[in-house]
N, C-alpha and C positions, 0 to 999 in steps of 0.2 A: 503492499500500499505505500504511497506517495505521502513524505511531509512535510506540509509546508510550517514556517515559523520565520520568522517577518525578523530573529536576533540572530538568523541564521543563512548562510549565501544567499543577501537578502531577499528574501524567501524564498527563491527559487524552491520545487520542488524534489526531492529525493527518497529513494527506498533502497535501502540496503538488502533488496530482495531480491532486486534487479542483478543482485551482483553472485550473490548465496555460492554457486560455481568456485568462482575465484575467491571469496573469501576465506571457505572451506579449507582453498587449496593453498594459499598463500599468504595469510594473515595469522600465523600458529605461527610465529615468531620470535614471543621472546623469551629472550634466554636463561636459563637455567637462574643466572641473578636475582632474575625477576622475581621467580617463583621463593627465590631460597631468603630474600629480605621478609615478603610474609610468614613466612613457616618460623624464622628468628622472632619473629616477634609474636607469638605462640598462636598464630591468627591460622584460619581455615585448613585445624587440624581434628583428627580425630577424637570424640566426643563431644564436636562444635556440630551447630546446622548453620549451612550455609544458603543464606540468598541471594542471587545473581543478576542484579537489574539488568537490564542492557546487553543480554548476555552473546547475541548475533547471535555463533555457531558452536558457542557452548566454550568457547576455547578457556578462558580461565578453570573453571570446574572440569575439564577434563582431563587438562595439564595437573591441577592441583587432586585432584582423586586419589592416588596413589597416597596422599598423609589422612586419608581416613576422615577426612568427615563427613559428613550428610549433606550430600548438594540439591537444592532447587533451584532453577536456570528458566526466566524467563525474559522475552522479549520480547517487543510488539512483533514482527513480523514472522506470520505463518510459514514464508519459505525459509526462511534465519533457523527457524526451530527443528521444521522437517531436515535439517542437514544433519544439526545437530544430538537431530536424535538417534536418527541414523548410525552415528558415527560412535557413538556411546554404546549404542547395541551392539555394536559391532566388537566394541570394544570389549566388553560384559561388564560396561557399568552402571551399576544402578543411580540416574541422576533422574530428577520426576521435573521435566521443560514443560514450562504453560506457553501458551501464542498471550500475550496479555503488555497494554501499554504498563509502566510502573505507575499512574496517576492512575490506572481500574483493576493494582490488584489488591486481591479480600483476601488475607490468612487470617489465623484467633491471634489473638493479641502473645505478647512471647513465645513466639512457634520460632524465635532465629534468635541464635547466639555472636552473628555479622552476618551483616550485610554489605557484598561488594557491585561496584563499581564501575570497568574496566574501559574506560576509552569512549565513555559514555556519556558523564557527570551535568555536563551542561547540554544537554537534549530534554530534560524533562522541568516541569513547574512544581520548581522546587514550595512553593508556597499550598500546594498539594500532597507533593510528597512526603518533605520532614516531616510533617506528623502521623502520617501514616509507617512512616518504618522507625518511629520511633516507638508505635504501639505492638509493628511485631515485633521487634527487639525486645529480649529479657531487662529487666533493669539493668542497667550499665553498658550494655551490648555493643558493640563495633562497628562502625560505618566507614568500614575503607576505601579506598575512593584511587584509581591506580592511574595509569595513562605514561605512551612512550611516544615520543612523537620525533622524524629526521628530525635535523637543524641544518636548512638549506643552505644558510650563510656562512655555514666551513665548510661542507660534501659537496665536493663542485656535483658529482651525480644525480643526490638527492635536489638540487639547486636550479639544475640542467631541468627534471625529469618535471620540477614543481612548477616552475616559467613556462615547460609548454601543458599541463593540466591548465592554470590562468589563462594561454592561449585564446579554447578553446572555452575558457567556464570561468569569466574574469572576473565573476561576483564570491567564486571559495573563499567562505573567511574561516577554510582548513589551511590555508599557506602561512610562512613566514612564520614559525612557528622561533621560540627564544629561549632558552633555559630559563625558568619560573617557576616558585612555588606554587602548589593549584590552586585555583580561586574557589573558594570558600563563602558560598554567599548571606547571606544576615538572615535568611531565613533555616537558613542550618542550622546555624547558628543559637538558635531561637532553643533548639530540642539537644542539643550535640554542643560538647567541647571539644574543640581541637587539642588533640595531646604528642599529636608527632607528626610530622612531616619529614619526607625526606626528598631530593635530588640528587642524581646522578649519571652520570656517560656511559653509554654500553656503548658495544661495536658489535653489531649484528652483520651476519654475513649472508650474504645473497649470491646466484648467478643473475644473469642478464634475466632470464626467462621467472627466477622467480621472485626480481624485483621488478618487473614488468606487472606480475601477476601483480606484486603487492599495491603500484602505483593505480593498474588498472580498478583494483575493488577498490580505493578510495571513493568520497562522497560528491567529493569533484568530477569525478571521471566513471566510472561506469555506473555508479547510483544515482548520476546529475543528466549525462548527456544520454544527445538522441541516439539510435543505430545507427546513423549515417552519421554524423561526428566523434561517435566513439569510436567508429572502424579507421576516421582519416589521424583521431590521434593514437591512435593502437602501433598505424604503420610510421608514420613521424617515431612517433618514441622511443620502437625497434630500432630504426636505424638510425639513431642516438646512440642508443646505446650499443650498437655494432663499431660506431667511429669513435665513439670516448668511452667506451667502459671496456675492461677488461673480464674476460670470459664468469673468472670469477672475482669480488673483492668484497669490502664491509663499509658498512653505512654508516654514519656517526650519528646516530643518538642521544639523546636525553630520555630519565626517566623518574618518573613522578610520583609519591604515594602519600597521602594522609590520614592519621586516623584519626576515628572520633569518637565519640565516648556520650552515649546517653546521659541523658541530665535526669531521666525518669528512674525514679527510685523503689516504684511496688507500683 
């Protein structure tokens, strides 16, 4: 389904369900360090019930399943959930998947120990969602926000790819990332206290094919361009990579996390 939000891409509609095949193949790219920083904080581990909102194809719960938490994964896109459920079932993972916008989710009070939001927190209506998450979490429960982005002003390949997306989609607001702490809206701080945050650099390995797939599966390209423009972009992007990128390379990213604790005591 198309999503239109005036805060994002100047209101241009997008639908990650259009990218699900590429998303499933090429966006499962977080390095081990990304997950280890979560586990080192005692989160998403055995004995905990975790809700992952905006789960996409379930990248976070599928990769962290080995740590023993009980996962529920929700996303607004039926196609994204279908891919996530299929991959989890093939891997023998008992993950509960649900098609729902974050704002319309319905769970009993105190259902979860942790709520995770990976690569998606800015999409939500926080005035609606934050009181819901506070109720879904047990008293003192944790909201964990996660993010990773390439650095286009420091990494030449990322910069070239981003400029090409902007040529076809100049209103794409996902461009131009720089290192920064995660944005926490005031609505979240009414219900949660920021306890910890961290920002760190990661070099992520790619081939020409996997980097092309990663870029195609971004909001500015596969999720929003017309089929005709996407085909043109793909041709130009592949040609650019053949000229300017080796067969295998690394792309400089930064990752960030924020740990928030529920203020609710009972």
